[in-house]
C-alpha positions in Angstrom: 0.0 -0.1 0.0 1.2 3.4 -0.9 1.8 5.3 2.4 1.4 8.5 0.5 -2.3 7.8 0.1 -2.9 7.3 3.8 -5.4 9.8 5.4 -3.7 11.3 8.6 -7.1 12.0 10.0 -8.5 8.4 9.7 -6.6 6.1 12.1 -7.7 2.5 12.8 -8.6 1.9 16.5 -6.1 0.2 18.8 -6.3 -3.5 19.2 -7.8 -4.5 22.4 -7.2 -7.8 24.5 -10.8 -8.9 23.7 -10.3 -8.9 19.9 -10.1 -12.4 18.7 -7.8 -12.7 15.8 -6.4 -16.3 16.7 -3.0 -16.9 17.7 -1.8 -18.5 14.6 1.3 -17.6 12.9 1.3 -15.5 9.8 3.2 -17.2 7.2 4.4 -15.3 4.2 5.4 -17.1 1.2 5.9 -15.5 -2.2 4.1 -12.3 -1.0 1.1 -14.2 0.1 -0.5 -14.1 3.7 -2.4 -17.1 5.3 -5.2 -16.2 7.5 -5.6 -18.2 10.8 -8.3 -21.0 10.8 -11.9 -20.3 11.8 -12.7 -20.7 15.4 -15.7 -22.9 16.1 -18.8 -21.4 17.7 -18.3 -23.5 21.0 -15.2 -21.6 21.7 -16.7 -18.2 21.6 -16.8 -16.2 25.0 -18.4 -13.0 26.0 -16.3 -10.8 28.1 -14.2 -12.3 30.9 -16.9 -14.8 32.1 -17.0 -18.6 31.2 -18.1 -20.0 27.8 -21.9 -19.3 27.3 -24.2 -22.1 26.5 -25.5 -22.2 22.9 -29.0 -20.8 22.9 -31.6 -21.4 20.2 -32.6 -18.1 18.5 -35.6 -17.2 16.3 -35.1 -18.5 12.9 -36.9 -16.9 9.9 -37.1 -19.3 7.0 -39.5 -20.2 4.1 -39.7 -23.8 5.3 -42.1 -24.1 8.3 -40.9 -26.1 11.3 -42.6 -29.5 11.5 -42.8 -31.6 14.7 -42.8 -35.4 14.7 -45.8 -37.4 15.7 -43.8 -38.9 18.6 -43.4 -35.5 20.1 -47.2 -35.0 20.3 -48.7 -37.6 22.6 -52.3 -36.3 22.3 -54.5 -38.7 20.3 -58.1 -38.4 19.0 -60.4 -40.6 21.0 -62.9 -42.4 18.7 -66.1 -43.9 20.1 -68.1 -46.2 17.9 -72.1 -46.5 18.3 -74.5 -49.0 16.8 -74.4 -48.8 13.1 -77.9 -50.1 12.5 -80.5 -47.7 10.8 -84.0 -47.4 11.9 -86.4 -46.8 9.1 -90.0 -45.5 9.5 -93.1 -47.2 8.0 -96.8 -46.0 7.9 -99.0 -47.3 10.7 -101.8 -48.3 8.0 -101.2 -50.0 4.7 -102.0 -48.1 1.5 -104.8 -49.8 -0.4 -104.2 -50.9 -3.9 -105.7 -48.7 -6.8 -108.7 -50.6 -8.4 -108.8 -50.7 -12.2 -111.2 -48.5 -14.0 -114.3 -50.2 -15.4 -116.0 -49.1 -18.6 -119.7 -49.6 -19.2 -121.6 -49.3 -22.7 -124.7 -47.1 -22.6 -127.1 -47.6 -25.5 -128.6 -44.7 -27.4 -132.2 -44.1 -26.2 -135.0 -44.9 -28.4 -136.5 -42.0 -30.4 -139.7 -40.5 -29.1 -142.4 -40.7 -31.8 -144.2 -37.7 -30.2 -141.2 -35.3 -30.4 -141.5 -32.7 -33.1 -138.7 -33.2 -35.8 -136.1 -30.6 -36.5 -135.8 -28.7 -39.7 -133.8 -30.7 -42.3 -134.3 -34.0 -40.4 -137.5 -35.1 -42.0 -137.8 -37.9 -44.4 -138.4 -35.3 -47.2 -135.2 -33.5 -46.5 -133.2 -32.9 -49.8 -136.3 -33.6 -52.0 -137.2 -31.1 -54.7 -140.4 -29.2 -54.1 -142.8 -28.3 -56.9 -144.9 -25.1 -56.6 -148.1 -24.6 -58.4 -148.0 -22.7 -61.8 -150.8 -20.4 -60.9 -148.6 -19.1 -57.9 -145.7 -18.2 -60.1 -147.9 -16.4 -62.6 -149.7 -14.4 -59.9 -146.3 -13.3 -58.4 -144.9 -12.1 -61.6 -148.1 -10.0 -62.5 -148.0 -8.5 -59.0 -144.4 -7.4 -59.3 -145.0 -5.8 -62.7 -148.1 -3.9 -61.5 -146.0 -2.4 -58.6 -143.3 -1.3 -60.8 -145.6 0.3 -63.4 -147.6 2.1 -60.7 -144.3 3.5 -59.2 -143.1 4.8 -62.6 -146.7 6.5 -63.1 -146.5 8.3 -59.8 -142.8 9.5 -60.0 -143.6 12.6 -62.3 -146.1 13.9 -59.7 -143.6 13.2 -56.9 -140.9 15.2 -58.7 -143.3 18.1 -59.5 -144.1 18.5 -55.8 -140.4 18.7 -55.0 -139.3 20.9 -57.8 -138.0 24.4 -56.9 -140.5 27.1 -57.9 -139.6 30.7 -58.8 -138.7 32.8 -55.8 -138.2 29.7 -53.6 -134.8 29.2 -51.9 -133.6 25.8 -50.8 -131.4 25.5 -47.7 -128.7 23.5 -49.4 -127.4 24.5 -52.8 -124.6 22.5 -54.6 -122.6 24.2 -57.3 -122.5 22.4 -60.6 -118.7 23.2 -60.9 -116.2 23.3 -58.3 -114.8 26.7 -57.7 -111.0 27.1 -58.1 -109.0 27.5 -54.8 -108.3 31.1 -53.6 -106.5 33.0 -51.0 -104.8 30.9 -48.4 -105.9 27.6 -50.0 -104.0 28.6 -53.1 -101.0 29.7 -51.2 -100.9 26.2 -49.5 -101.0 24.5 -52.9 -98.1 26.7 -54.1 -96.2 25.8 -51.0 -96.5 22.1 -51.8 -95.1 22.5 -55.3 -91.6 23.1 -54.4 -90.4 19.9 -56.0 -92.0 20.8 -59.2 -90.5 24.4 -59.0 -87.2 22.9 -58.9 -87.8 20.7 -61.9 -89.3 23.5 -64.0 -86.2 25.8 -63.3 -83.9 23.0 -63.8 -85.3 22.5 -67.4 -84.9 26.2 -68.0 -81.2 26.3 -66.8 -80.1 23.1 -68.6 -81.7 24.2 -72.0 -79.2 24.7 -74.8 -81.9 25.9 -77.3 -85.2 27.6 -77.0 -87.3 24.6 -77.8 -86.0 22.7 -74.8 -87.8 24.9 -72.3 -90.8 26.5 -74.1 -93.3 24.0 -72.8 -92.7 25.3 -69.2 -93.0 29.0 -70.0 -96.0 31.0 -69.0 -97.8 32.8 -72.0 -95.5 31.2 -74.4 -97.6 32.0 -77.5 -97.0 35.8 -77.1 -93.5 35.6 -75.8 -92.0 33.1 -78.2 -90.7 35.7 -80.6 -89.3 37.7 -77.8 -87.6 34.7 -76.1 -86.0 33.5 -79.3 -84.6 36.9 -80.0 -83.0 37.4 -76.6 -82.3 33.9 -75.3 -79.0 33.4 -73.6 -78.4 29.8 -72.3 -77.0 29.6 -68.7 -74.6 26.7 -69.5 -75.5 24.7 -66.4 -74.2 21.1 -66.3 -76.7 18.4 -66.9 -76.4 16.9 -63.4 -76.9 20.1 -61.6 -80.1 20.6 -59.4 -81.2 23.7 -57.6 -82.7 21.6 -54.8 -79.9 22.0 -52.3 -79.0 25.7 -53.4 -82.5 27.2 -53.6 -85.3 28.3 -51.3 -89.0 28.4 -52.4 -91.3 31.3 -51.1 -94.8 32.2 -52.0 -96.4 35.6 -52.2 -99.7 37.0 -53.4 -101.4 40.3 -54.2 -104.8 41.2 -55.4 -106.0 37.5 -55.5 -103.0 36.4 -57.6 -100.4 34.0 -56.0 -96.9 33.4 -57.3 -93.8 31.6 -56.0 -90.2 32.6 -56.2 -87.3 30.3 -56.3 -84.1 31.9 -54.9 -80.7 30.2 -55.3 -77.2 30.4 -56.7 -75.9 28.9 -60.0 -72.7 26.8 -60.3 -70.9 30.1 -61.4 -71.9 31.6 -58.0 -74.3 34.0 -59.7 -77.7 34.5 -58.0 -81.0 33.7 -59.7 -84.6 34.3 -59.0 -87.2 32.3 -60.9 -90.8 33.5 -60.8 -93.5 30.9 -61.3 -97.3 30.9 -61.4 -100.1 28.3 -61.8 -102.2 28.2 -65.0 -104.7 25.5 -65.6 -103.2 23.5 -62.7 -99.7 23.6 -64.1 -96.7 25.4 -62.7 -95.2 27.5 -65.3 -92.0 29.9 -65.4 -92.5 33.6 -65.9 -89.8 34.3 -68.2 -89.9 38.0 -68.2 -89.8 38.3 -64.4 -87.2 35.6 -64.1 -84.8 37.4 -66.5 -85.7 41.0 -65.4 -86.7 41.5 -69.1 -86.8 45.2 -70.3 -87.8 46.5 -73.6 -84.5 48.7 -73.4 -81.2 48.0 -71.8 -79.7 50.2 -69.1 -76.7 51.0 -71.4 -79.3 52.5 -73.8 -81.0 54.4 -71.1 -77.8 55.8 -69.7 -77.3 57.4 -73.1 -80.8 58.7 -73.3 -82.3 56.3 -75.8 -84.3 53.1 -76.2 -87.8 51.8 -76.0 -88.8 52.3 -72.3 -92.3 51.0 -72.2 -91.4 48.1 -69.8 -88.4 48.4 -67.6 -87.6 46.1 -64.6 -85.2 47.2 -61.9 -84.5 48.2 -58.2 -85.7 51.7 -57.1 -84.8 53.6 -54.1 -85.3 57.3 -53.0 -82.4 59.7 -53.5 -81.8 63.5 -53.4 -80.4 64.4 -56.8 -82.1 67.5 -58.4 -81.2 70.1 -60.9 -82.9 72.7 -63.1 -84.7 70.2 -65.2 -86.2 68.5 -62.2 -86.5 70.9 -59.2 -87.0 69.5 -55.8 -90.3 71.5 -55.2 -92.0 69.8 -58.2 -90.4 66.4 -58.4 -89.5 63.5 -56.3 -86.1 61.9 -57.0 -85.4 58.1 -57.3 -82.5 56.0 -58.4 -83.3 53.0 -60.7 -80.8 50.1 -60.7 -80.4 47.2 -63.2 -81.1 43.7 -62.1 -77.3 43.0 -61.6 -77.0 46.4 -59.7 -74.2 47.4 -61.9 -75.8 50.2 -63.9 -78.1 53.0 -62.7 -80.3 55.9 -64.0 -82.1 58.8 -62.3 -85.9 58.7 -62.4 -88.4 61.2 -61.2 -92.1 61.5 -60.3 -94.1 64.8 -60.4 -95.5 65.5 -56.9 -99.2 64.8 -56.5 -99.5 62.6 -59.5 -101.0 59.0 -59.2 -97.6 57.5 -60.2 -96.0 59.4 -57.4 -98.5 58.2 -54.8 -98.2 54.5 -56.1 -94.4 54.6 -55.7 -94.0 56.8 -52.7 -96.4 54.5 -50.6 -93.8 51.8 -50.6 -91.4 54.2 -48.8 -93.6 56.0 -46.4 -93.3 55.5 -42.7 -96.4 54.5 -40.9 -97.7 54.2 -37.4 -96.5 50.5 -37.2 -94.0 50.0 -40.0 -90.9 52.1 -40.5 -90.0 53.7 -43.7 -88.4 51.2 -46.2 -84.7 51.9 -46.4 -83.5 49.5 -49.0 -84.3 48.9 -52.7 -87.6 47.4 -53.9 -88.3 45.7 -57.1 -90.4 47.6 -59.6 -91.7 47.5 -63.2 -92.3 50.9 -64.8 -92.8 52.8 -68.0 -90.4 55.6 -68.6 -90.7 58.9 -70.5 -88.1 61.5 -71.6 -87.9 64.6 -69.4 -87.5 68.2 -70.3 -85.0 69.3 -73.0 -82.5 70.5 -70.4 -82.5 67.2 -68.6 -79.4 65.0 -68.6 -79.4 61.9 -70.9 -79.6 59.5 -67.8 -82.5 61.4 -66.2 -85.9 59.9 -67.0 -89.6 60.7 -66.0 -91.7 57.8 -64.5 -94.8 57.8 -66.7 -96.6 54.7 -65.0 -95.8 52.1 -62.4 -96.8 48.8 -64.2 -96.2 46.7 -61.1 -94.5 46.8 -57.8 -92.6 43.6 -58.6 -91.2 42.0 -61.7 -94.0 39.5 -62.2 -97.1 40.8 -63.9 -100.6 39.6 -62.7 
């Protein structure tokens, strides 16, 4: 051991006289040290007293201690009793079951005085013959009864006939009246699936003849439709069912439906439909916002303005041609809301009252702030008016569909 690595502060305790290291000699041979032999346990001592007796201590082991049978002198004492079994038997013997006896009872003899039942007589099933005179008499009686009833029928009908000035309590119309009001609106609400199919026919059409059968008033409109038809280029598998909503409106006894939705190119559409002869037909003019003149023409101050459809809203643009003290100013927008013109109504005129009532504020309803649909007839204004300033000559309808 290297003495340089010894810790000067860590000294081994001195060897005492009680330390048992043995008295054997240490033999060194070739650098090896031989330890003394192990002392047996019987030679161990405690302190300076005599050798202590070996004591059995508490041993903890997984194998339980077992004792021999010879060490346990206690035995189980077995006492044997009589092994016979006593069986209980009834005091009285059970009688044996007697076999069942059968006896034959003969059918009682028929009573000759008993009244025979129907169908049990000796003539049962035999064919009966009736006298011929009875048959002839029955036929004559039936014929007389029928002829007498037919003779009395005109007199009975004459007494029940309605005389002039007489009113019956129950009158049945010869023809059923067509549904009106709320009944007609309910019928229109139930036609949503048919409305989707009608517009799909129109949207998928590549030529005019493909959708003419579903157009309202096709006889008068066919030349106009052929001249201004533009296909929507909708795919064949497209359906407006998921992108459209169906609503019903009415005015002056007329009911119509509007299908609002979006086309595959994300442009909006509004299809107007009405019932005619039980069929749901497309109003082509209202659905396409048809006008006899385009807004580009009217901005330039020209065109046939006998039937124009658009959105109208009040404005405040006045000039020398249309002064504020004599006219009321409106703005008319195209159906796509991209082009606009100025329109005016003369205050106090019927058209001014018809249009102004839609924007008036009442006791219950507030004044309309947004744009409303309208169909009007326009006229040229004074000479000093601008090209895009027009005078409203007549309001044809407050919506785009005509009654």
